[in-house]
N, C-alpha and C positions, 0 to 999 in steps of 0.2 A: 793196422793201421789205423789209430781214432783222428777221424776229420772233424773237423768244426766249419760248419756252412755257414756263410753270413749273408740273408741275403733279406730286401724288405717285401719280397714278392711270395707268396705261399705257395705258388702255384711251382716256382725254379726250387724253393725249400724240400716241396715234395720229389719233383724229379731227379735233384741232385741225391738226397736219401737214398731211392730208389737203387740210382745207376751206381751209387757207391756201393751199399750194403750190397749189390749183386756182385761187387770186387773182392767182396770179405771186407771189409771197413767195417769201421764201428762209428757212424754217424751223429753228431748234434747238434741241431740246429738252432741258428737265432735271428729273431728280425730286425734287433741293434744292442745298443750296449751294453743296454742292463742287461737284455737276453742272453747274450755272449758270455760277459763275465759269471753270469748264474750257470750257465754251459760247462763254461771252464771250472770253476768252482765242482760241482754235479760230478763231472771226468775225474774228482782231485786232482788235476795240473796235469791229469795224462793224456792231451794233445800232443799230435803228433804233427800237423798240420793243418792250416788255417786256409778257406777257401772262400773269398769277400767280394763280392759286388763293391765297385764305388763311390756308388752314390747311392745312399741310406738315408734314412728320413731325414735325420736330423745331423750327419757326421758324413764322414768319409772313411772308407774300408782303409786307407792308409791308417790314419790315425787312430782306427778300434785294433788295428794288427799289434802296431807300438803301443799304446795300453793293455794288450795282452800278452805280448811280449814283457814288456815294465812289470808286470803282474806276476808273469813266470819267474823271474831273474833266468830267461836262459833264451837264445834265439831259436822261435819256432817257423822253422818252411812256411812261407805264405805267396798263395797265388792269387792275385787280383783277379775280379772278371768282371769285363766292363764292356760297354757299347762304345765309351768315350777315345776318343781316339789323337785328343791331343798331345802337344808335344811337353804341355806341363805336367799330365798324367804322368806319360811315360818319363819323365827327370824326376817326379816326387816317386815313385816306387822303386828305380834304381838307384835311391836315395836312401831310401829304404830297404834295398835288398828284399824288393819282392817283385817273384814274376807277376808277368803279365799276360794274360788272356782276353781275345776278344769277343765281344757277339755276335754272333751265336756261336759256344763253343761247341767243338766234336767232341763224342766223346773219347777218341784215341788222342786227341792232342791233347785234353785234360788228363789223360794216362800217361799219356811222354812228360808234360810237364812236371807232374806229382812225381812221376820216376826220377827228372833232373831234377829236383827239388831237394829228393830225400836224399840223393845221391854225392848231391852236392855240399849237403850237410856232414855228411859221412865224414868228405875229403877235408872239411874243415877241422870235425875232430879230428883224425888222423894228425893232422897237421901237413897235410898234403901242399904245397905251393911256397912253403914259408921258407 
């Protein structure tokens, strides 16, 4: 599984890279939009999932997820990881089909959310629920 992790905090990126690599994921990291597009392109579009912080330096994670999905011309499963507990952020994530995990994130909760997002995508591709 190729995972793109987007966060403006280097310590978070290091921790996520270590955790996800331990689960057998190929991890690509980015600190913002420019890095994320470069990481996506260097992975030759083989990104299976995006994990993004909401509050980035010059943008928000949901906008960046949408930008990457448009670039990919496909729906990439995504999880927003945020300390923001506002209803506005939750509603925005829901409107963009982005799962939300609240900080601090426990590894078991992250793994479950990633599995759920992938299984949901498989169900959509299979036409389940249509």
